[in-house]
C-alpha positions as CSV (number, residue, x, y, z in Angstrom):
1,X,0.0,0.0,0.0
2,X,1.5,3.3,-1.0
3,X,1.9,6.0,1.6
4,X,0.9,9.5,0.8
5,X,1.5,12.7,2.7
6,X,-1.2,14.9,4.1
7,X,-3.5,16.4,1.5
8,X,-3.2,20.2,1.1
9,X,-6.2,22.0,2.3
10,X,-7.9,24.4,0.0
11,X,-8.1,28.0,1.2
12,X,-11.7,29.0,1.9
13,X,-13.2,32.4,2.2
14,X,-15.2,32.7,5.4
15,X,-18.5,34.5,5.3
16,X,-20.2,35.7,8.5
17,X,-23.8,34.9,9.1
18,X,-26.4,37.4,8.0
19,X,-27.3,38.2,11.6
20,X,-23.6,39.1,12.4
21,X,-23.3,41.2,9.3
22,X,-26.5,43.1,10.1
23,X,-25.4,43.8,13.7
24,X,-22.0,45.1,12.6
25,X,-23.5,47.4,10.0
26,X,-26.0,48.8,12.5
27,X,-23.3,49.5,15.0
28,X,-21.0,51.2,12.6
29,X,-23.8,53.3,11.0
30,X,-25.0,54.4,14.5
31,X,-21.5,55.2,15.6
32,X,-21.0,57.4,12.5
33,X,-24.3,59.2,13.0
34,X,-23.9,59.8,16.7
35,X,-20.4,61.2,16.3
36,X,-21.5,63.6,13.5
37,X,-19.2,61.8,11.1
38,X,-16.1,62.1,13.2
39,X,-16.0,58.3,13.6
40,X,-16.8,57.5,10.0
41,X,-13.3,56.2,9.5
42,X,-14.3,53.1,11.6
43,X,-16.8,52.0,8.9
44,X,-14.3,52.7,6.1
45,X,-11.6,50.8,8.0
46,X,-13.7,47.7,8.3
47,X,-14.7,48.0,4.6
48,X,-11.0,48.2,3.5
49,X,-10.1,45.2,5.7
50,X,-12.9,43.1,4.3
51,X,-12.5,43.9,0.6
52,X,-8.7,44.5,0.6
53,X,-9.1,46.8,-2.5
54,X,-6.7,49.7,-3.0
55,X,-9.6,52.0,-3.7
56,X,-11.1,51.4,-0.3
57,X,-7.8,52.0,1.4
58,X,-7.5,55.3,-0.5
59,X,-11.0,56.3,0.6
60,X,-10.2,55.4,4.1
61,X,-7.3,57.9,4.0
62,X,-9.6,60.6,2.5
63,X,-12.2,60.1,5.2
64,X,-9.6,60.3,7.9
65,X,-8.3,63.5,6.5
66,X,-11.9,64.9,6.3
67,X,-12.5,63.9,9.9
68,X,-9.3,65.6,11.1
69,X,-10.3,68.7,9.1
70,X,-13.8,68.7,10.6
71,X,-12.5,68.3,14.1
72,X,-10.0,71.1,13.6
73,X,-12.8,73.3,12.2
74,X,-15.1,72.6,15.1
75,X,-12.3,73.4,17.6
76,X,-11.6,76.7,15.8
77,X,-15.2,77.9,16.0
78,X,-16.3,79.8,19.1
79,X,-18.2,78.0,21.7
80,X,-21.1,80.5,21.7
81,X,-23.4,79.9,18.7
82,X,-24.3,83.6,18.5
83,X,-20.7,84.5,17.8
84,X,-20.5,82.0,14.8
85,X,-21.3,83.5,11.5
86,X,-24.1,82.1,9.3
87,X,-21.7,81.1,6.6
88,X,-19.5,79.2,9.0
89,X,-22.4,77.4,10.5
90,X,-23.8,76.5,7.1
91,X,-20.4,75.3,5.9
92,X,-20.0,73.0,9.0
93,X,-23.5,71.6,8.6
94,X,-22.9,70.8,4.9
95,X,-19.6,69.2,5.8
96,X,-21.1,67.0,8.4
97,X,-24.1,66.0,6.3
98,X,-21.9,65.3,3.2
99,X,-19.5,63.2,5.3
100,X,-22.4,61.2,6.9
101,X,-24.2,60.6,3.6
102,X,-21.0,59.6,1.7
103,X,-19.5,57.3,4.3
104,X,-22.8,55.5,5.2
105,X,-24.0,55.1,1.6
106,X,-20.7,53.9,0.2
107,X,-19.9,51.6,3.2
108,X,-23.3,49.8,3.0
109,X,-23.2,49.5,-0.8
110,X,-19.6,48.2,-1.1
111,X,-19.9,45.7,1.8
112,X,-23.3,44.3,0.6
113,X,-22.0,44.0,-2.9
114,X,-18.8,42.3,-1.7
115,X,-20.6,39.6,0.3
116,X,-23.2,39.1,-2.4
117,X,-20.4,38.2,-4.8
118,X,-19.2,35.5,-2.4
119,X,-22.5,33.7,-2.5
120,X,-24.6,32.1,0.3
121,X,-22.7,30.9,3.4
122,X,-21.7,27.2,3.4
123,X,-23.1,24.9,6.1
124,X,-21.1,24.7,9.4
125,X,-18.2,22.4,9.0
126,X,-18.5,22.0,5.3
127,X,-15.9,23.5,2.9
128,X,-17.1,26.3,0.6
129,X,-15.6,24.6,-2.5
130,X,-14.9,20.9,-2.4
131,X,-11.3,20.0,-3.3
132,X,-10.9,18.2,-6.7
133,X,-9.8,14.5,-6.4
134,X,-6.1,13.9,-6.8
135,X,-4.8,11.9,-9.8
136,X,-4.2,8.7,-7.9
137,X,-7.7,8.9,-6.4
138,X,-9.1,9.2,-9.9
139,X,-7.0,6.1,-11.0
140,X,-8.2,4.1,-8.0
141,X,-11.8,5.0,-8.7
142,X,-11.5,3.9,-12.3
143,X,-9.9,0.6,-11.4
144,X,-12.6,-0.1,-8.8
145,X,-15.4,0.6,-11.4
146,X,-13.7,-1.8,-13.9
147,X,-13.3,-4.7,-11.4
148,X,-16.8,-4.3,-10.0
149,X,-19.1,-6.8,-11.7
150,X,-22.2,-5.5,-13.2
151,X,-25.3,-6.5,-11.4
152,X,-28.2,-7.4,-13.5
153,X,-31.5,-6.7,-11.9
154,X,-34.2,-9.4,-12.3
155,X,-37.2,-8.2,-14.4
156,X,-40.1,-6.9,-12.4
157,X,-43.1,-9.2,-12.9
158,X,-45.4,-6.2,-12.3
159,X,-44.0,-4.3,-15.2
160,X,-43.9,-7.3,-17.7
161,X,-46.4,-6.9,-20.6
162,X,-49.5,-9.0,-20.1
163,X,-49.8,-11.8,-22.7
164,X,-53.2,-12.3,-24.3
165,X,-54.9,-15.5,-23.2
166,X,-54.6,-18.3,-25.8
167,X,-58.0,-19.7,-27.0
168,X,-58.6,-23.2,-25.9
169,X,-59.5,-25.7,-28.6
170,X,-63.1,-26.8,-28.8
171,X,-63.7,-30.1,-27.1
172,X,-64.0,-33.1,-29.4
173,X,-67.0,-34.5,-27.5
174,X,-69.1,-31.7,-29.0
175,X,-68.4,-32.9,-32.5
176,X,-69.1,-36.5,-31.5
177,X,-72.5,-35.5,-30.1
178,X,-73.3,-33.6,-33.3
179,X,-72.4,-36.6,-35.4
180,X,-74.6,-38.9,-33.2
181,X,-77.5,-36.5,-33.5
182,X,-77.2,-36.4,-37.3
183,X,-77.2,-40.2,-37.4
184,X,-80.2,-40.4,-35.1
185,X,-82.1,-37.9,-37.3
186,X,-81.2,-39.9,-40.4
187,X,-82.4,-43.1,-38.7
188,X,-85.7,-41.5,-37.7
189,X,-86.3,-40.3,-41.2
190,X,-85.7,-43.7,-42.6
191,X,-88.1,-45.3,-40.1
192,X,-90.7,-42.7,-40.8
193,X,-90.3,-43.3,-44.5
194,X,-90.5,-47.1,-44.1
195,X,-93.7,-46.9,-42.0
196,X,-95.4,-44.8,-44.7
197,X,-94.5,-47.2,-47.4
198,X,-96.0,-50.1,-45.4
199,X,-99.2,-48.3,-44.9
200,X,-99.5,-47.5,-48.6
201,X,-99.3,-51.1,-49.5
């Protein structure tokens, strides 16, 4: 018997359950909204780690820069709202709303699309993609199929076509009775004819 080393395991892409994904998304979106966009980098960081695409890493850097700029702008504004100009207040409001809308929309869209491309999650303990059989396994399987005798199943009597019943030959006694009746009728005719001739004489 040949000895073979351990079979290499195929790398599989793990996909969290839908409940876990929904919980993580709700937490990150709520964190971004409650922080007025200052913690939007957390959602972008998770997205970049999940997808591992250069574009998402670049957007993470952009969001971090926007968050730093927004934080510096807020710290530079006076604490009293009456002392803040209308233009500054409007600019800060647009900055926050744009950051919130951009981060939340792109994060949800990109993550949902990423996991949709992976397909449905595999059952627990089952590999996502079964490993193809090795060459020696294919050879052993072919030899086993060649040496295995073919089993012929007996015909099912219930599926066999019904043969029409063969007609039985007419009994010979019926012909014999008919012949005897014919002879008897001829005899009676002769007797009747003879009796008439005797009376005429």
